[in-house]
Legacy VTK file of the C-alpha trace (Angstrom):
# vtk DataFile Version 3.0
C-alpha trace
ASCII
DATASET POLYDATA
POINTS 233 float
91.965 117.280 122.994
95.643 117.586 122.008
96.382 120.171 124.675
94.669 117.991 127.268
96.695 114.925 126.325
99.963 116.851 126.459
99.145 118.186 129.910
98.011 114.836 131.271
101.161 113.128 129.986
103.325 115.669 131.808
104.782 117.616 128.875
106.222 120.887 130.240
104.070 123.941 129.534
106.976 125.623 127.741
106.876 122.913 125.042
103.144 122.508 124.623
102.575 125.331 122.127
105.238 123.881 119.823
103.734 120.408 120.114
100.205 121.647 119.393
101.398 123.505 116.280
103.334 120.517 114.941
100.501 118.072 115.602
98.008 120.370 113.865
100.290 120.360 110.810
100.489 116.563 110.889
96.694 116.352 111.025
96.570 118.351 107.790
99.307 116.254 106.170
97.390 113.045 106.850
94.370 114.283 104.894
93.614 111.644 102.251
96.386 109.368 103.501
94.040 106.550 104.469
92.689 106.319 100.916
96.221 106.579 99.513
97.185 103.518 101.545
94.034 101.473 101.054
93.970 101.706 97.260
97.182 99.705 96.645
96.498 97.452 99.632
93.042 96.456 98.460
93.503 96.597 94.697
97.165 96.192 93.770
98.996 93.948 96.253
99.015 91.125 93.711
100.132 93.456 90.922
103.043 94.631 93.067
104.116 91.076 93.903
104.132 90.134 90.212
106.529 92.981 89.436
109.131 91.752 91.913
111.888 89.251 91.208
113.264 86.873 93.834
116.172 89.262 94.438
114.036 92.418 94.789
114.149 94.380 98.040
111.338 96.867 97.325
109.037 98.060 94.572
111.000 101.242 93.826
113.943 99.050 92.762
112.000 97.892 89.709
109.276 100.544 89.294
110.297 103.890 90.796
107.260 105.432 89.103
105.075 103.414 91.512
106.814 104.717 94.643
103.503 105.781 96.208
102.490 102.117 96.388
105.680 101.097 98.164
106.821 100.704 101.756
109.065 103.091 103.708
112.576 103.191 102.156
114.406 101.603 105.089
117.050 98.874 104.928
115.141 96.753 107.427
111.716 97.247 105.797
111.640 95.480 102.456
109.159 93.735 100.198
110.350 90.652 102.077
109.155 91.835 105.477
110.872 93.421 108.448
112.529 90.402 110.029
115.733 90.336 107.991
119.177 89.653 109.400
120.838 92.142 111.785
124.569 92.049 112.570
126.019 93.396 115.806
125.263 93.618 119.488
121.710 94.425 120.652
121.179 98.164 120.486
124.246 98.636 118.292
123.578 96.290 115.398
122.658 97.198 111.832
120.167 95.596 109.433
121.671 93.826 106.465
120.219 94.100 102.948
119.751 90.918 100.986
118.385 88.621 103.687
116.860 85.245 102.807
118.244 84.982 99.256
118.831 81.213 99.141
116.007 79.642 97.046
116.794 76.066 98.137
113.928 74.816 100.369
116.342 72.413 102.093
118.815 75.118 103.104
119.027 76.495 106.637
118.628 80.021 105.248
115.348 79.134 103.547
113.972 77.398 106.640
114.932 80.345 108.862
113.209 82.701 106.421
109.962 80.721 106.523
110.094 80.660 110.323
110.456 84.474 110.361
107.514 85.087 108.013
104.876 85.932 110.641
102.673 87.832 108.158
102.234 84.778 105.902
102.940 81.613 107.933
104.406 78.694 106.028
105.701 80.802 103.139
109.110 82.209 102.289
109.265 86.044 102.628
110.346 86.312 98.972
107.448 84.193 97.717
104.568 85.697 95.771
102.105 84.811 98.532
104.157 86.452 101.283
104.703 89.595 99.254
100.991 89.914 98.512
100.262 89.580 102.229
102.990 92.100 103.106
101.745 94.765 100.695
98.164 94.236 101.834
99.428 95.351 105.252
101.976 98.001 104.286
101.490 99.419 100.782
101.382 103.204 100.687
103.688 103.733 103.661
106.103 105.473 101.287
103.672 108.413 101.150
103.450 108.586 104.951
107.264 108.624 104.970
107.392 111.386 102.353
105.088 113.576 104.435
107.097 112.922 107.585
109.897 114.907 109.174
113.621 114.197 109.287
115.013 112.970 112.607
118.602 112.545 113.756
120.140 109.098 113.920
121.352 107.685 117.240
119.562 110.361 119.278
117.075 109.088 121.849
113.579 110.600 121.840
112.233 112.393 124.888
109.241 110.535 126.331
106.587 111.511 128.864
104.188 108.838 130.127
101.416 109.459 132.607
97.692 108.808 133.061
97.638 106.207 130.265
99.044 108.652 127.704
102.498 108.613 126.107
103.967 111.633 124.328
107.252 111.434 122.442
109.381 114.216 121.008
112.383 113.942 118.695
113.523 117.260 117.262
110.675 118.535 115.073
108.689 115.313 115.473
105.906 114.857 118.042
103.670 111.880 118.766
100.792 111.070 121.109
99.729 107.519 121.944
96.793 106.547 124.104
94.880 103.365 124.888
91.413 104.392 126.058
89.085 101.914 127.726
85.414 102.529 126.943
83.282 99.598 128.166
82.604 95.868 127.828
86.154 95.026 126.860
86.412 97.580 124.094
88.362 100.771 123.709
90.160 103.070 121.303
93.828 103.193 120.357
95.110 106.667 119.470
98.287 107.144 117.425
98.614 110.796 116.489
101.519 112.691 114.963
104.857 111.369 113.715
105.593 107.647 114.054
108.534 108.111 116.400
107.708 104.748 117.987
108.462 102.992 114.696
111.804 104.701 114.204
112.921 104.333 117.838
112.024 102.068 120.738
110.390 104.493 123.164
111.439 102.408 126.176
115.138 102.079 125.383
115.715 104.780 122.766
117.217 102.165 120.452
117.060 103.100 116.771
114.934 100.636 114.785
114.973 102.124 111.285
117.947 102.724 108.984
117.393 104.452 105.622
118.570 103.062 102.316
121.188 105.118 100.412
119.766 108.368 99.043
117.058 108.727 101.693
116.859 110.474 105.066
115.740 108.953 108.325
112.208 110.292 108.769
109.355 109.773 111.199
106.279 109.206 108.987
102.952 110.860 109.667
99.994 109.034 111.185
96.594 110.056 112.520
94.677 106.974 113.551
91.997 106.302 116.156
91.086 102.624 115.952
88.931 100.187 117.938
90.944 97.998 120.246
90.617 95.372 122.954
94.263 95.490 123.998
93.559 98.212 126.540
92.299 95.565 128.964
95.387 93.401 128.848
LINES 1 234
233 0 1 2 3 4 5 6 7 8 9 10 11 12 13 14 15 16 17 18 19 20 21 22 23 24 25 26 27 28 29 30 31 32 33 34 35 36 37 38 39 40 41 42 43 44 45 46 47 48 49 50 51 52 53 54 55 56 57 58 59 60 61 62 63 64 65 66 67 68 69 70 71 72 73 74 75 76 77 78 79 80 81 82 83 84 85 86 87 88 89 90 91 92 93 94 95 96 97 98 99 100 101 102 103 104 105 106 107 108 109 110 111 112 113 114 115 116 117 118 119 120 121 122 123 124 125 126 127 128 129 130 131 132 133 134 135 136 137 138 139 140 141 142 143 144 145 146 147 148 149 150 151 152 153 154 155 156 157 158 159 160 161 162 163 164 165 166 167 168 169 170 171 172 173 174 175 176 177 178 179 180 181 182 183 184 185 186 187 188 189 190 191 192 193 194 195 196 197 198 199 200 201 202 203 204 205 206 207 208 209 210 211 212 213 214 215 216 217 218 219 220 221 222 223 224 225 226 227 228 229 230 231 232
């Protein structure tokens, strides 16, 4: 299957053996990852939210021993979502830590924060409710990050797209994406390999993730084949 997808996407034959080897390793690294993510998402999202103060940016700030429950250690991915403030021109800006700190409901900062909280509409990203909702969606991503591979900052990935399949390569990282139509409005969404498409915009090459101090920029591992209806859009 992997070899077929690489060929159909147009990956040169000289690179396919490397890609197959890397993707096979990722498949092994994702063993048990689904359970590792679902446990804190289903059972401990509320516990995580209770551990966080208003000023907290992520769980490892207050409980580093619970790192496996946390999100990826990126400046722009916090316990308060991923819609924090960026400063700079599009494509050249940088995420800023400490977004949405004003607790005054009448302040412009507070109102902007609530408007940005798409994962828990009507709530402030630093509220208990929003943090529970966020960790129900994202807890355990720290482990996927740990098992990932380091990628270089400000280097655009190489992308091949053909026949409904997209393959991305960035150094030692490889990823396959596919939207497969089956029948009656249903299909499957494949996301196999390293999450290069989270770290970089595959269309523009723009870097989306920036690591917090002490951490490398990594493309996390993922091996998901999920039902989808988006393939018909």
